[in-house]
N, C-alpha and C positions, 0 to 999 in steps of 0.2 A: 830662331828655329824654323822660320818659314823657308829658308834657303837650304837647310840641312837635309831634309828628306828628299827634295828634288835632286840635289847634288848626289846624294847617296844612290838614288834610283839610277841616275845617269852612269855612275861608276859600276853598279851591278850589271846594268845593261851592257856596258863595255866588256865586262868579263864574259857574259853570255855570248856576245858577238864574237869574241876571240875564240871561244870554244866551238861555235858553229862554223867559223872559218876554218878551224882545224879539222872539222869533220869533212869539209869539202876539199880544201886545198892540201891538207896534210894527211888525208885518208885515215883520220882518227875516229872511226865510227863509234867507238866506245864512249867518245866525248858527247854524243848527242843527248844522252840522258842527263848528265850533269848540266849541259847547256840549257835544257828545258827546265830543269829544277831551278837553276840560277835565274832564268827568265821569270819564272813564277814568283820568286822572291822579289825581284825587281818590280814586277807588276803590283805586288802587295804593298811594297814601300811607296810606290808611285801613287797607288789609290789612296793611301793614308795621307799623302801630300795634297792630293786633289780635294779630299774630304776636309782636311784642315783649312785649306783656302776657302772652301765654301762655307765652313763654319765660322771662321774668324772675319772674313771680308765679304761674305755673301755669295750666293750663286752667281751673281753678275760678274764677279771677279774672274770666273772661268771663261767669260766671253771676251776678255781682253786678248790682244794678240800674244802677249807674253805667256799667259797661262793657256791660251787657246792652242798654241803649238805643243804644249805639254799634254793637253787633252788628246790631240791628234796622235801623238806618240803612244799614249796609252791604248787608244783604240787600235792602232796598227799592231802593237804587241799583243794585246788581248785577243784581237781577231785572229792572229796567227796561232795562238794557243788553241782556240776553238777549231780552226781549220786543221791543225795538226792532229787533234783528237779524231776528227772525221776522216782525214785522208792520209794520215801517217806521213806528214811532210817534213821529215827529219832534216834534210839538207837545205830546204828552202829558207831556213833561219839565217843562213849565210847572206841572203839577200835582204831579209827583213830587219835583222838586228842592227846593221850599220845605219839604216834609215832612222830607226827608233833612237839610237844614240845621238845622231845628228839633230833630230828635232828636239830631244830633251836637252841637249847641250845648248842649242840656240835659246831655249826657254830659260835656262839657268843664267846664261849670259845677259839676257834681257831683264831678268827679274829685279835687279836693284832699282830700275826706273819705273817700277810698277805703280799704276794708279788706275782707279776705276772712273771712267768718264761718267758724267751725270746722265747722259742720254741712255746709258746702259741700265739704269735703274728700273726702267719699265720692263715687265715680264715678257711682253711680246717680242721685243728686240733681243732679250736674253735667250729666249727659246729659239728664235731665228738663228742666232749666231752659233749656239751650241749644237743645234741640229745640223747646220752646215759643216761644222767641224767634225762631227761624228760621220756624216756622209763622206766628207773628204778623206777621213782616215780609212774608210772601207775602199774608196777608190784608189788610194795609194797602195793598199794591199793587193787590190786587183791588178794594178799596173806592174807590181813586182812579179806576180804570177805570169803576166803577159810577157815580161822580159825573159823569165825562165822558159816560157813556152817557145819563144823565138829562138833561144839558144838550143833547145832540144830539137826543134824542127830543122835548124841548120845542121846539127850533127847527124840527123837522120838522112838528110839529102846528100851529105858528104860521106855517109856510111862510116862515121867515126863513133864507135860505140863504147869507147873506153873513157877513162877520166871523169870529167864532169857529167857526161851523159849517164853514167851508171849511178851517180849519186843523186841526181835530181829526179823529181817525180816524172811520170810519163806525160806525153803531150795531152792525152785524153783527160788525165786527172787535172792538169793545169788549166785546160780549157774549161772544164766544168767548174773548177774553183773560181776562176775569173768571172764567169757568168753569174754564179750565185752571189758573189760579193757585190757585183753591180746591181743585181736584182734586189738585194737587201738595202744597199745604200741609196738607190735611185728614189724610192718613195720618201726616204728621210730628207734627201737633198731637195726633192720637189716641195715638200712641206716648208723647208727652210726658205726657198725662193718665194713661195707664196706668202709666208709670214713677213718676209722682208719687204715685199711689195705693199702689203697691207700697212705695215708700219710707216713706210714712206708716204703712202696716201694720206694717212691720218696726221702725220707730223710735218710733211713738206708739201702737201697739196697735190701729190701725184708721185708715181714711181720715177726716180731720177735715173738719168743715163750716165751714172758714174762708171769709171773703169771696172771696178769690181763687180758691179751688177751686170755689165755687158759680158765680162768673162764668165760669170756664173751661168748666164743664159746660154752662151755658146757651148760650154761644157755640158749643160743639161740637154741641149739639142743633140749633141754627139752621143751621149749615153742613151737617150731616148731612141735614136736611130739604130743603135746597136741592139738594144733589147727588142725593138720592133722587127728588125731583120732576123734576129734569132728565132723569134716565135713564128713569123710568117714564112720564112724561106729556109730556116735552119742554118743561117749564116754563122759560121764558126771558124776556128782555126786561125790562120795567119791574119786574115782580114779583121777578124774580131779582136785579136791581140793588138794589131796596129791601131785600130779605132779606140781601144781602151787607153793606149798611150796618148793618143791625140786628145781624148777627153781629159786626161790628167794634166795636160799642158794648161788647159783652161782653168782647172781647179787650182793648180799650183799658182797660176797668175793671180787668182783671187786672193790667196793667202799672202803672196808677195806684195800685192798692192796695199793690203792692210798693214803689213809689216813695215813697208817703206814709209807709209804715212805715220805710223806709230812712232817710228824712229826719226821723224822730222824731215823726211824728204818730200818736197813739194811736187806733186804730180799734176798740178793744174786743177 
């Protein structure tokens, strides 16, 4: 049963993704409502799966890379629903849902090899990893908004106002959305890095300079610079979108490093 609900969630997400792609690529605007409803069903099934894992295997099981990817997928999908309610982001689902499907599919594929490491049993490390995953999910969503922003800005410069330009949110909406997602995710990610450093100090005699830690610090510095520039100089637009994507590279590198090590790749 532990694999049934995650697999079902992935399939429902795939249906929602197809509907959202139809809204943008096939000009089927009437499909946006069924797409959102289908996404809601997928999130409910997915949440039941996450809750079942936490109940049967403990909350620490959500901190493993297999189920961590699934948690990130849920955060991205759930964050989109909240953003949709606030900004009416009908067509942005065509960007978001394919990523959700990919993350959930990777989690399902990895699930048969699931095991909870002993070091995850401590609450400090569990909170650190889950916080990092939640923050990463919000950064992924901000990056998708940044991609949409860059596409809209390019269309504006070339004065191409049909097709995709008409279906995506305005550059102002996308700019505000990206900033708010990073503003929410940044303190969560900051707490995760702090807890990780504390855990390393208690268990390893000091913060280690492993790849994932270095990538996390680099991405944190990028997001910190973005937020600081926004507050002090009003930095926004293309530069902010580009920096958002740069920060995501570091965040994705952290997840990739954990995933490769979990699947037996020796990174030194």
